[in-house]
PDB file of the backbone (N, CA, C, O) and the ligand in Angstrom, with CONECT records:
HET     ZN  A 101       1
ATOM      1  N   MET A   1       0.843  -1.199   0.000  1.00  0.00           N
ATOM      2  CA  MET A   1       0.000   0.000   0.000  1.00  0.00           C
ATOM      3  C   MET A   1       0.879   1.250   0.000  1.00  0.00           C
ATOM      4  O   MET A   1       1.911   1.309   0.669  1.00  0.00           O
ATOM      5  N   GLU A   2       0.455   2.211  -0.745  1.00  0.00           N
ATOM      6  CA  GLU A   2       1.217   3.448  -0.853  1.00  0.00           C
ATOM      7  C   GLU A   2       1.122   4.233   0.454  1.00  0.00           C
ATOM      8  O   GLU A   2       0.038   4.393   1.016  1.00  0.00           O
ATOM      9  N   ARG A   3       2.244   4.709   0.920  1.00  0.00           N
ATOM     10  CA  ARG A   3       2.223   5.527   2.134  1.00  0.00           C
ATOM     11  C   ARG A   3       2.141   7.002   1.754  1.00  0.00           C
ATOM     12  O   ARG A   3       2.643   7.434   0.716  1.00  0.00           O
ATOM     13  N   VAL A   4       1.490   7.757   2.637  1.00  0.00           N
ATOM     14  CA  VAL A   4       1.304   9.186   2.381  1.00  0.00           C
ATOM     15  C   VAL A   4       1.762   9.979   3.595  1.00  0.00           C
ATOM     16  O   VAL A   4       2.053   9.418   4.651  1.00  0.00           O
ATOM     17  N   MET A   5       1.819  11.277   3.427  1.00  0.00           N
ATOM     18  CA  MET A   5       2.352  12.157   4.458  1.00  0.00           C
ATOM     19  C   MET A   5       1.403  13.316   4.741  1.00  0.00           C
ATOM     20  O   MET A   5       0.852  13.923   3.823  1.00  0.00           O
ATOM     21  N   ALA A   6       1.225  13.609   6.012  1.00  0.00           N
ATOM     22  CA  ALA A   6       0.586  14.857   6.440  1.00  0.00           C
ATOM     23  C   ALA A   6       1.661  15.620   7.214  1.00  0.00           C
ATOM     24  O   ALA A   6       2.200  15.116   8.199  1.00  0.00           O
ATOM     25  N   ASP A   7       1.966  16.827   6.766  1.00  0.00           N
ATOM     26  CA  ASP A   7       3.125  17.546   7.279  1.00  0.00           C
ATOM     27  C   ASP A   7       2.712  18.880   7.885  1.00  0.00           C
ATOM     28  O   ASP A   7       2.374  19.822   7.169  1.00  0.00           O
ATOM     29  N   CYS A   8       2.744  18.950   9.209  1.00  0.00           N
ATOM     30  CA  CYS A   8       2.361  20.197   9.883  1.00  0.00           C
ATOM     31  C   CYS A   8       3.361  21.314   9.605  1.00  0.00           C
ATOM     32  O   CYS A   8       3.020  22.489   9.736  1.00  0.00           O
ATOM     33  N   ARG A   9       4.579  20.970   9.228  1.00  0.00           N
ATOM     34  CA  ARG A   9       5.577  22.008   8.955  1.00  0.00           C
ATOM     35  C   ARG A   9       5.168  22.855   7.764  1.00  0.00           C
ATOM     36  O   ARG A   9       5.675  23.960   7.569  1.00  0.00           O
ATOM     37  N   ARG A  10       4.256  22.330   6.976  1.00  0.00           N
ATOM     38  CA  ARG A  10       3.845  23.011   5.747  1.00  0.00           C
ATOM     39  C   ARG A  10       3.010  24.257   6.015  1.00  0.00           C
ATOM     40  O   ARG A  10       2.961  25.175   5.196  1.00  0.00           O
ATOM     41  N   TRP A  11       2.354  24.275   7.172  1.00  0.00           N
ATOM     42  CA  TRP A  11       1.395  25.354   7.442  1.00  0.00           C
ATOM     43  C   TRP A  11       1.844  26.209   8.620  1.00  0.00           C
ATOM     44  O   TRP A  11       2.476  25.713   9.553  1.00  0.00           O
ATOM     45  N   PRO A  12       1.522  27.474   8.573  1.00  0.00           N
ATOM     46  CA  PRO A  12       1.801  28.320   9.740  1.00  0.00           C
ATOM     47  C   PRO A  12       0.923  27.877  10.913  1.00  0.00           C
ATOM     48  O   PRO A  12      -0.254  27.570  10.727  1.00  0.00           O
ATOM     49  N   SER A  13       1.490  27.842  12.110  1.00  0.00           N
ATOM     50  CA  SER A  13       0.688  27.548  13.293  1.00  0.00           C
ATOM     51  C   SER A  13       1.282  28.303  14.467  1.00  0.00           C
ATOM     52  O   SER A  13       2.449  28.696  14.450  1.00  0.00           O
ATOM     53  N   GLU A  14       0.450  28.500  15.495  1.00  0.00           N
ATOM     54  CA  GLU A  14       0.883  29.311  16.625  1.00  0.00           C
ATOM     55  C   GLU A  14       2.115  28.727  17.298  1.00  0.00           C
ATOM     56  O   GLU A  14       2.999  29.462  17.737  1.00  0.00           O
ATOM     57  N   MET A  15       2.171  27.386  17.378  1.00  0.00           N
ATOM     58  CA  MET A  15       3.300  26.761  18.079  1.00  0.00           C
ATOM     59  C   MET A  15       4.370  26.302  17.105  1.00  0.00           C
ATOM     60  O   MET A  15       5.282  25.568  17.487  1.00  0.00           O
ATOM     61  N   ASN A  16       4.269  26.730  15.837  1.00  0.00           N
ATOM     62  CA  ASN A  16       5.255  26.324  14.846  1.00  0.00           C
ATOM     63  C   ASN A  16       5.448  24.806  14.855  1.00  0.00           C
ATOM     64  O   ASN A  16       6.564  24.311  15.013  1.00  0.00           O
ATOM     65  N   CYS A  17       4.380  24.103  14.689  1.00  0.00           N
ATOM     66  CA  CYS A  17       4.363  22.653  14.835  1.00  0.00           C
ATOM     67  C   CYS A  17       5.318  21.990  13.835  1.00  0.00           C
ATOM     68  O   CYS A  17       5.355  22.347  12.658  1.00  0.00           O
ATOM     69  N   SER A  18       6.080  21.026  14.328  1.00  0.00           N
ATOM     70  CA  SER A  18       7.087  20.367  13.479  1.00  0.00           C
ATOM     71  C   SER A  18       6.716  18.932  13.149  1.00  0.00           C
ATOM     72  O   SER A  18       7.535  18.171  12.635  1.00  0.00           O
ATOM     73  N   LEU A  19       5.483  18.570  13.446  1.00  0.00           N
ATOM     74  CA  LEU A  19       5.103  17.162  13.305  1.00  0.00           C
ATOM     75  C   LEU A  19       4.889  16.758  11.849  1.00  0.00           C
ATOM     76  O   LEU A  19       4.255  17.476  11.076  1.00  0.00           O
ATOM     77  N   THR A  20       5.429  15.599  11.493  1.00  0.00           N
ATOM     78  CA  THR A  20       5.154  14.992  10.193  1.00  0.00           C
ATOM     79  C   THR A  20       4.643  13.576  10.436  1.00  0.00           C
ATOM     80  O   THR A  20       5.262  12.802  11.166  1.00  0.00           O
ATOM     81  N   ILE A  21       3.531  13.249   9.832  1.00  0.00           N
ATOM     82  CA  ILE A  21       2.941  11.925  10.008  1.00  0.00           C
ATOM     83  C   ILE A  21       2.998  11.195   8.669  1.00  0.00           C
ATOM     84  O   ILE A  21       2.528  11.711   7.655  1.00  0.00           O
ATOM     85  N   ILE A  22       3.570  10.003   8.669  1.00  0.00           N
ATOM     86  CA  ILE A  22       3.664   9.218   7.439  1.00  0.00           C
ATOM     87  C   ILE A  22       3.156   7.810   7.717  1.00  0.00           C
ATOM     88  O   ILE A  22       3.515   7.195   8.721  1.00  0.00           O
ATOM     89  N   GLY A  23       2.329   7.313   6.826  1.00  0.00           N
ATOM     90  CA  GLY A  23       1.836   5.951   6.977  1.00  0.00           C
ATOM     91  C   GLY A  23       0.805   5.667   5.902  1.00  0.00           C
ATOM     92  O   GLY A  23       0.678   6.405   4.926  1.00  0.00           O
ATOM     93  N   ASP A  24       0.075   4.584   6.101  1.00  0.00           N
ATOM     94  CA  ASP A  24      -1.005   4.293   5.171  1.00  0.00           C
ATOM     95  C   ASP A  24      -2.059   5.380   5.289  1.00  0.00           C
ATOM     96  O   ASP A  24      -2.233   5.981   6.349  1.00  0.00           O
ATOM     97  N   ARG A  25      -2.749   5.620   4.207  1.00  0.00           N
ATOM     98  CA  ARG A  25      -3.694   6.725   4.106  1.00  0.00           C
ATOM     99  C   ARG A  25      -4.655   6.805   5.301  1.00  0.00           C
ATOM    100  O   ARG A  25      -4.802   7.856   5.925  1.00  0.00           O
ATOM    101  N   GLU A  26      -5.296   5.693   5.602  1.00  0.00           N
ATOM    102  CA  GLU A  26      -6.272   5.686   6.705  1.00  0.00           C
ATOM    103  C   GLU A  26      -5.631   6.066   8.026  1.00  0.00           C
ATOM    104  O   GLU A  26      -6.194   6.829   8.811  1.00  0.00           O
ATOM    105  N   GLU A  27      -4.447   5.523   8.258  1.00  0.00           N
ATOM    106  CA  GLU A  27      -3.745   5.796   9.510  1.00  0.00           C
ATOM    107  C   GLU A  27      -3.396   7.273   9.611  1.00  0.00           C
ATOM    108  O   GLU A  27      -3.536   7.887  10.669  1.00  0.00           O
ATOM    109  N   VAL A  28      -2.941   7.832   8.502  1.00  0.00           N
ATOM    110  CA  VAL A  28      -2.493   9.225   8.517  1.00  0.00           C
ATOM    111  C   VAL A  28      -3.683  10.165   8.702  1.00  0.00           C
ATOM    112  O   VAL A  28      -3.606  11.118   9.477  1.00  0.00           O
ATOM    113  N   VAL A  29      -4.771   9.904   8.000  1.00  0.00           N
ATOM    114  CA  VAL A  29      -5.950  10.770   8.144  1.00  0.00           C
ATOM    115  C   VAL A  29      -6.418  10.758   9.595  1.00  0.00           C
ATOM    116  O   VAL A  29      -6.734  11.805  10.162  1.00  0.00           O
ATOM    117  N   ARG A  30      -6.460   9.577  10.187  1.00  0.00           N
ATOM    118  CA  ARG A  30      -6.924   9.472  11.564  1.00  0.00           C
ATOM    119  C   ARG A  30      -5.972  10.178  12.539  1.00  0.00           C
ATOM    120  O   ARG A  30      -6.396  10.971  13.380  1.00  0.00           O
ATOM    121  N   ALA A  31      -4.682   9.871  12.404  1.00  0.00           N
ATOM    122  CA  ALA A  31      -3.700  10.457  13.320  1.00  0.00           C
ATOM    123  C   ALA A  31      -3.641  11.979  13.146  1.00  0.00           C
ATOM    124  O   ALA A  31      -3.530  12.717  14.125  1.00  0.00           O
ATOM    125  N   ALA A  32      -3.714  12.437  11.899  1.00  0.00           N
ATOM    126  CA  ALA A  32      -3.621  13.876  11.649  1.00  0.00           C
ATOM    127  C   ALA A  32      -4.862  14.600  12.159  1.00  0.00           C
ATOM    128  O   ALA A  32      -4.765  15.713  12.677  1.00  0.00           O
ATOM    129  N   ALA A  33      -6.021  13.977  12.015  1.00  0.00           N
ATOM    130  CA  ALA A  33      -7.247  14.599  12.513  1.00  0.00           C
ATOM    131  C   ALA A  33      -7.223  14.646  14.038  1.00  0.00           C
ATOM    132  O   ALA A  33      -7.620  15.645  14.638  1.00  0.00           O
ATOM    133  N   GLU A  34      -6.757  13.566  14.661  1.00  0.00           N
ATOM    134  CA  GLU A  34      -6.667  13.557  16.126  1.00  0.00           C
ATOM    135  C   GLU A  34      -5.643  14.582  16.601  1.00  0.00           C
ATOM    136  O   GLU A  34      -5.835  15.241  17.622  1.00  0.00           O
ATOM    137  N   HIS A  35      -4.562  14.704  15.852  1.00  0.00           N
ATOM    138  CA  HIS A  35      -3.537  15.691  16.187  1.00  0.00           C
ATOM    139  C   HIS A  35      -4.085  17.116  16.033  1.00  0.00           C
ATOM    140  O   HIS A  35      -3.868  17.970  16.893  1.00  0.00           O
ATOM    141  N   ALA A  36      -4.791  17.357  14.935  1.00  0.00           N
ATOM    142  CA  ALA A  36      -5.358  18.692  14.706  1.00  0.00           C
ATOM    143  C   ALA A  36      -6.329  19.054  15.825  1.00  0.00           C
ATOM    144  O   ALA A  36      -6.417  20.212  16.233  1.00  0.00           O
ATOM    145  N   ALA A  37      -7.054  18.056  16.316  1.00  0.00           N
ATOM    146  CA  ALA A  37      -8.008  18.304  17.397  1.00  0.00           C
ATOM    147  C   ALA A  37      -7.292  18.517  18.725  1.00  0.00           C
ATOM    148  O   ALA A  37      -7.586  19.476  19.438  1.00  0.00           O
ATOM    149  N   SER A  38      -6.358  17.637  19.063  1.00  0.00           N
ATOM    150  CA  SER A  38      -5.767  17.692  20.398  1.00  0.00           C
ATOM    151  C   SER A  38      -4.751  18.818  20.521  1.00  0.00           C
ATOM    152  O   SER A  38      -4.622  19.414  21.590  1.00  0.00           O
ATOM    153  N   VAL A  39      -4.035  19.118  19.458  1.00  0.00           N
ATOM    154  CA  VAL A  39      -2.966  20.107  19.554  1.00  0.00           C
ATOM    155  C   VAL A  39      -3.378  21.461  18.981  1.00  0.00           C
ATOM    156  O   VAL A  39      -3.034  22.505  19.536  1.00  0.00           O
ATOM    157  N   HIS A  40      -4.110  21.441  17.876  1.00  0.00           N
ATOM    158  CA  HIS A  40      -4.414  22.703  17.202  1.00  0.00           C
ATOM    159  C   HIS A  40      -5.822  23.210  17.476  1.00  0.00           C
ATOM    160  O   HIS A  40      -6.229  24.240  16.938  1.00  0.00           O
ATOM    161  N   GLY A  41      -6.572  22.486  18.317  1.00  0.00           N
ATOM    162  CA  GLY A  41      -7.864  22.994  18.751  1.00  0.00           C
ATOM    163  C   GLY A  41      -8.971  22.931  17.713  1.00  0.00           C
ATOM    164  O   GLY A  41      -9.988  23.613  17.841  1.00  0.00           O
ATOM    165  N   HIS A  42      -8.773  22.102  16.672  1.00  0.00           N
ATOM    166  CA  HIS A  42      -9.847  21.936  15.706  1.00  0.00           C
ATOM    167  C   HIS A  42     -10.846  20.907  16.226  1.00  0.00           C
ATOM    168  O   HIS A  42     -10.535  20.102  17.104  1.00  0.00           O
ATOM    169  N   GLU A  43     -12.027  20.950  15.676  1.00  0.00           N
ATOM    170  CA  GLU A  43     -13.012  19.934  16.039  1.00  0.00           C
ATOM    171  C   GLU A  43     -12.837  18.745  15.108  1.00  0.00           C
ATOM    172  O   GLU A  43     -12.868  18.892  13.886  1.00  0.00           O
ATOM    173  N   ASP A  44     -12.653  17.560  15.696  1.00  0.00           N
ATOM    174  CA  ASP A  44     -12.488  16.352  14.881  1.00  0.00           C
ATOM    175  C   ASP A  44     -13.848  15.962  14.308  1.00  0.00           C
ATOM    176  O   ASP A  44     -14.703  15.421  15.009  1.00  0.00           O
ATOM    177  N   SER A  45     -14.026  16.245  13.033  1.00  0.00           N
ATOM    178  CA  SER A  45     -15.314  16.026  12.374  1.00  0.00           C
ATOM    179  C   SER A  45     -15.049  15.381  11.021  1.00  0.00           C
ATOM    180  O   SER A  45     -13.908  15.356  10.560  1.00  0.00           O
ATOM    181  N   PRO A  46     -16.084  14.863  10.386  1.00  0.00           N
ATOM    182  CA  PRO A  46     -15.908  14.336   9.035  1.00  0.00           C
ATOM    183  C   PRO A  46     -15.339  15.384   8.087  1.00  0.00           C
ATOM    184  O   PRO A  46     -14.568  15.053   7.186  1.00  0.00           O
ATOM    185  N   GLU A  47     -15.719  16.659   8.286  1.00  0.00           N
ATOM    186  CA  GLU A  47     -15.205  17.723   7.429  1.00  0.00           C
ATOM    187  C   GLU A  47     -13.701  17.900   7.629  1.00  0.00           C
ATOM    188  O   GLU A  47     -12.947  18.079   6.672  1.00  0.00           O
ATOM    189  N   LEU A  48     -13.283  17.847   8.895  1.00  0.00           N
ATOM    190  CA  LEU A  48     -11.856  17.986   9.177  1.00  0.00           C
ATOM    191  C   LEU A  48     -11.086  16.845   8.513  1.00  0.00           C
ATOM    192  O   LEU A  48     -10.033  17.062   7.913  1.00  0.00           O
ATOM    193  N   ARG A  49     -11.617  15.637   8.625  1.00  0.00           N
ATOM    194  CA  ARG A  49     -10.916  14.486   8.032  1.00  0.00           C
ATOM    195  C   ARG A  49     -10.863  14.591   6.515  1.00  0.00           C
ATOM    196  O   ARG A  49      -9.893  14.174   5.882  1.00  0.00           O
ATOM    197  N   GLU A  50     -11.914  15.152   5.946  1.00  0.00           N
ATOM    198  CA  GLU A  50     -11.914  15.376   4.497  1.00  0.00           C
ATOM    199  C   GLU A  50     -10.821  16.372   4.119  1.00  0.00           C
ATOM    200  O   GLU A  50     -10.092  16.184   3.145  1.00  0.00           O
ATOM    201  N   GLN A  51     -10.727  17.433   4.913  1.00  0.00           N
ATOM    202  CA  GLN A  51      -9.727  18.453   4.634  1.00  0.00           C
ATOM    203  C   GLN A  51      -8.320  17.872   4.798  1.00  0.00           C
ATOM    204  O   GLN A  51      -7.439  18.102   3.971  1.00  0.00           O
ATOM    205  N   VAL A  52      -8.130  17.118   5.879  1.00  0.00           N
ATOM    206  CA  VAL A  52      -6.835  16.474   6.101  1.00  0.00           C
ATOM    207  C   VAL A  52      -6.486  15.578   4.910  1.00  0.00           C
ATOM    208  O   VAL A  52      -5.354  15.589   4.425  1.00  0.00           O
ATOM    209  N   ALA A  53      -7.460  14.812   4.449  1.00  0.00           N
ATOM    210  CA  ALA A  53      -7.222  13.895   3.330  1.00  0.00           C
ATOM    211  C   ALA A  53      -6.821  14.649   2.074  1.00  0.00           C
ATOM    212  O   ALA A  53      -6.035  14.153   1.267  1.00  0.00           O
ATOM    213  N   SER A  54      -7.369  15.860   1.910  1.00  0.00           N
ATOM    214  CA  SER A  54      -7.062  16.615   0.699  1.00  0.00           C
ATOM    215  C   SER A  54      -5.662  17.219   0.749  1.00  0.00           C
ATOM    216  O   SER A  54      -5.137  17.642  -0.281  1.00  0.00           O
ATOM    217  N   PHE A  55      -5.042  17.264   1.951  1.00  0.00           N
ATOM    218  CA  PHE A  55      -3.696  17.830   2.092  1.00  0.00           C
ATOM    219  C   PHE A  55      -2.604  16.772   2.027  1.00  0.00           C
ATOM    220  O   PHE A  55      -1.421  17.106   2.089  1.00  0.00           O
ATOM    221  N   LEU A  56      -2.973  15.523   1.904  1.00  0.00           N
ATOM    222  CA  LEU A  56      -1.965  14.464   1.932  1.00  0.00           C
ATOM    223  C   LEU A  56      -1.024  14.590   0.740  1.00  0.00           C
ATOM    224  O   LEU A  56      -1.417  14.977  -0.361  1.00  0.00           O
ATOM    225  N   GLU A  57       0.227  14.249   1.002  1.00  0.00           N
ATOM    226  CA  GLU A  57       1.242  14.267  -0.051  1.00  0.00           C
ATOM    227  C   GLU A  57       1.885  12.891  -0.119  1.00  0.00           C
ATOM    228  O   GLU A  57       1.817  12.127   0.844  1.00  0.00           O
ATOM    229  N   PRO A  58       2.510  12.568  -1.248  1.00  0.00           N
ATOM    230  CA  PRO A  58       3.175  11.271  -1.321  1.00  0.00           C
ATOM    231  C   PRO A  58       4.333  11.191  -0.324  1.00  0.00           C
ATOM    232  O   PRO A  58       4.987  12.192  -0.031  1.00  0.00           O
ATOM    233  N   GLU A  59       4.566  10.013   0.176  1.00  0.00           N
ATOM    234  CA  GLU A  59       5.655   9.785   1.129  1.00  0.00           C
ATOM    235  C   GLU A  59       6.982  10.338   0.598  1.00  0.00           C
ATOM    236  O   GLU A  59       7.810  10.830   1.365  1.00  0.00           O
ATOM    237  N   GLU A  60       7.172  10.253  -0.696  1.00  0.00           N
ATOM    238  CA  GLU A  60       8.437  10.670  -1.317  1.00  0.00           C
ATOM    239  C   GLU A  60       8.669  12.174  -1.195  1.00  0.00           C
ATOM    240  O   GLU A  60       9.787  12.648  -1.397  1.00  0.00           O
ATOM    241  N   SER A  61       7.603  12.937  -0.861  1.00  0.00           N
ATOM    242  CA  SER A  61       7.772  14.389  -0.730  1.00  0.00           C
ATOM    243  C   SER A  61       8.481  14.774   0.555  1.00  0.00           C
ATOM    244  O   SER A  61       8.839  15.936   0.743  1.00  0.00           O
ATOM    245  N   TYR A  62       8.686  13.804   1.445  1.00  0.00           N
ATOM    246  CA  TYR A  62       9.285  14.130   2.738  1.00  0.00           C
ATOM    247  C   TYR A  62      10.709  14.672   2.587  1.00  0.00           C
ATOM    248  O   TYR A  62      11.545  14.083   1.903  1.00  0.00           O
ATOM    249  N   VAL A  63      10.960  15.799   3.238  1.00  0.00           N
ATOM    250  CA  VAL A  63      12.330  16.289   3.344  1.00  0.00           C
ATOM    251  C   VAL A  63      12.632  16.522   4.816  1.00  0.00           C
ATOM    252  O   VAL A  63      11.811  17.095   5.532  1.00  0.00           O
ATOM    253  N   PRO A  64      13.817  16.080   5.282  1.00  0.00           N
ATOM    254  CA  PRO A  64      14.158  16.270   6.696  1.00  0.00           C
ATOM    255  C   PRO A  64      14.415  17.743   7.001  1.00  0.00           C
ATOM    256  O   PRO A  64      14.647  18.549   6.100  1.00  0.00           O
ATOM    257  N   GLY A  65      14.369  18.072   8.279  1.00  0.00           N
ATOM    258  CA  GLY A  65      14.698  19.431   8.705  1.00  0.00           C
ATOM    259  C   GLY A  65      13.495  20.343   8.643  1.00  0.00           C
ATOM    260  O   GLY A  65      12.374  19.937   8.951  1.00  0.00           O
ATOM    261  N   THR A  66      13.735  21.579   8.244  1.00  0.00           N
ATOM    262  CA  THR A  66      12.644  22.529   8.201  1.00  0.00           C
ATOM    263  C   THR A  66      12.079  22.606   6.788  1.00  0.00           C
ATOM    264  O   THR A  66      12.681  22.118   5.831  1.00  0.00           O
ATOM    265  N   ARG A  67      10.939  23.213   6.684  1.00  0.00           N
ATOM    266  CA  ARG A  67      10.257  23.294   5.402  1.00  0.00           C
ATOM    267  C   ARG A  67       9.645  24.676   5.269  1.00  0.00           C
ATOM    268  O   ARG A  67       9.150  25.251   6.238  1.00  0.00           O
ATOM    269  N   GLU A  68       9.689  25.189   4.069  1.00  0.00           N
ATOM    270  CA  GLU A  68       9.101  26.508   3.842  1.00  0.00           C
ATOM    271  C   GLU A  68       7.592  26.418   3.999  1.00  0.00           C
ATOM    272  O   GLU A  68       6.959  25.501   3.476  1.00  0.00           O
ATOM    273  N   GLN A  69       7.017  27.377   4.722  1.00  0.00           N
ATOM    274  CA  GLN A  69       5.577  27.319   4.974  1.00  0.00           C
ATOM    275  C   GLN A  69       4.790  27.927   3.832  1.00  0.00           C
ATOM    276  O   GLN A  69       5.240  28.852   3.155  1.00  0.00           O
ATOM    277  N   GLU A  70       3.609  27.382   3.641  1.00  0.00           N
ATOM    278  CA  GLU A  70       2.671  27.914   2.656  1.00  0.00           C
ATOM    279  C   GLU A  70       1.504  28.530   3.407  1.00  0.00           C
ATOM    280  O   GLU A  70       1.174  28.088   4.508  1.00  0.00           O
ATOM    281  N   PRO A  71       0.874  29.548   2.824  1.00  0.00           N
ATOM    282  CA  PRO A  71      -0.327  30.077   3.469  1.00  0.00           C
ATOM    283  C   PRO A  71      -1.400  28.998   3.495  1.00  0.00           C
ATOM    284  O   PRO A  71      -1.571  28.255   2.529  1.00  0.00           O
ATOM    285  N   PHE A  72      -2.114  28.920   4.599  1.00  0.00           N
ATOM    286  CA  PHE A  72      -3.162  27.907   4.708  1.00  0.00           C
ATOM    287  C   PHE A  72      -4.302  28.255   3.742  1.00  0.00           C
ATOM    288  O   PHE A  72      -4.801  29.380   3.760  1.00  0.00           O
ATOM    289  N   PRO A  73      -4.716  27.301   2.903  1.00  0.00           N
ATOM    290  CA  PRO A  73      -5.761  27.614   1.920  1.00  0.00           C
ATOM    291  C   PRO A  73      -7.079  27.960   2.602  1.00  0.00           C
ATOM    292  O   PRO A  73      -7.455  27.339   3.596  1.00  0.00           O
ATOM    293  N   ALA A  74      -7.761  28.933   2.073  1.00  0.00           N
ATOM    294  CA  ALA A  74      -9.053  29.321   2.625  1.00  0.00           C
ATOM    295  C   ALA A  74     -10.056  28.195   2.450  1.00  0.00           C
ATOM    296  O   ALA A  74     -10.095  27.537   1.410  1.00  0.00           O
ATOM    297  N   ALA A  75     -10.865  27.982   3.474  1.00  0.00           N
ATOM    298  CA  ALA A  75     -11.805  26.869   3.427  1.00  0.00           C
ATOM    299  C   ALA A  75     -12.891  27.126   2.397  1.00  0.00           C
ATOM    300  O   ALA A  75     -13.778  26.293   2.214  1.00  0.00           O
TER     301      ALA A  75
HETATM  302 ZN    ZN A 101       0.603  20.136  14.206  1.00  0.00          ZN2+
END
Protein backbone atom coordinates (compact mmCIF):
# COMPACT_ATOMS: atom_id res chain seq x y z
CA MET A 1 0.00 0.00 0.00
CA GLU A 2 1.22 3.45 -0.85
CA ARG A 3 2.22 5.53 2.13
CA VAL A 4 1.30 9.19 2.38
CA MET A 5 2.35 12.16 4.46
CA ALA A 6 0.59 14.86 6.44
CA ASP A 7 3.12 17.55 7.28
CA CYS A 8 2.36 20.20 9.88
CA ARG A 9 5.58 22.01 8.95
CA ARG A 10 3.84 23.01 5.75
CA TRP A 11 1.40 25.35 7.44
CA PRO A 12 1.80 28.32 9.74
CA SER A 13 0.69 27.55 13.29
CA GLU A 14 0.88 29.31 16.62
CA MET A 15 3.30 26.76 18.08
CA ASN A 16 5.26 26.32 14.85
CA CYS A 17 4.36 22.65 14.83
CA SER A 18 7.09 20.37 13.48
CA LEU A 19 5.10 17.16 13.30
CA THR A 20 5.15 14.99 10.19
CA ILE A 21 2.94 11.92 10.01
CA ILE A 22 3.66 9.22 7.44
CA GLY A 23 1.84 5.95 6.98
CA ASP A 24 -1.00 4.29 5.17
CA ARG A 25 -3.69 6.73 4.11
CA GLU A 26 -6.27 5.69 6.70
CA GLU A 27 -3.75 5.80 9.51
CA VAL A 28 -2.49 9.23 8.52
CA VAL A 29 -5.95 10.77 8.14
CA ARG A 30 -6.92 9.47 11.56
CA ALA A 31 -3.70 10.46 13.32
CA ALA A 32 -3.62 13.88 11.65
CA ALA A 33 -7.25 14.60 12.51
CA GLU A 34 -6.67 13.56 16.13
CA HIS A 35 -3.54 15.69 16.19
CA ALA A 36 -5.36 18.69 14.71
CA ALA A 37 -8.01 18.30 17.40
CA SER A 38 -5.77 17.69 20.40
CA VAL A 39 -2.97 20.11 19.55
CA HIS A 40 -4.41 22.70 17.20
CA GLY A 41 -7.86 22.99 18.75
CA HIS A 42 -9.85 21.94 15.71
CA GLU A 43 -13.01 19.93 16.04
CA ASP A 44 -12.49 16.35 14.88
CA SER A 45 -15.31 16.03 12.37
CA PRO A 46 -15.91 14.34 9.03
CA GLU A 47 -15.21 17.72 7.43
CA LEU A 48 -11.86 17.99 9.18
CA ARG A 49 -10.92 14.49 8.03
CA GLU A 50 -11.91 15.38 4.50
CA GLN A 51 -9.73 18.45 4.63
CA VAL A 52 -6.83 16.47 6.10
CA ALA A 53 -7.22 13.90 3.33
CA SER A 54 -7.06 16.61 0.70
CA PHE A 55 -3.70 17.83 2.09
CA LEU A 56 -1.97 14.46 1.93
CA GLU A 57 1.24 14.27 -0.05
CA PRO A 58 3.18 11.27 -1.32
CA GLU A 59 5.66 9.79 1.13
CA GLU A 60 8.44 10.67 -1.32
CA SER A 61 7.77 14.39 -0.73
CA TYR A 62 9.28 14.13 2.74
CA VAL A 63 12.33 16.29 3.34
CA PRO A 64 14.16 16.27 6.70
CA GLY A 65 14.70 19.43 8.70
CA THR A 66 12.64 22.53 8.20
CA ARG A 67 10.26 23.29 5.40
CA GLU A 68 9.10 26.51 3.84
CA GLN A 69 5.58 27.32 4.97
CA GLU A 70 2.67 27.91 2.66
CA PRO A 71 -0.33 30.08 3.47
CA PHE A 72 -3.16 27.91 4.71
CA PRO A 73 -5.76 27.61 1.92
CA ALA A 74 -9.05 29.32 2.63
CA ALA A 75 -11.81 26.87 3.43
ZN1 LIG B 1 0.60 20.14 14.21
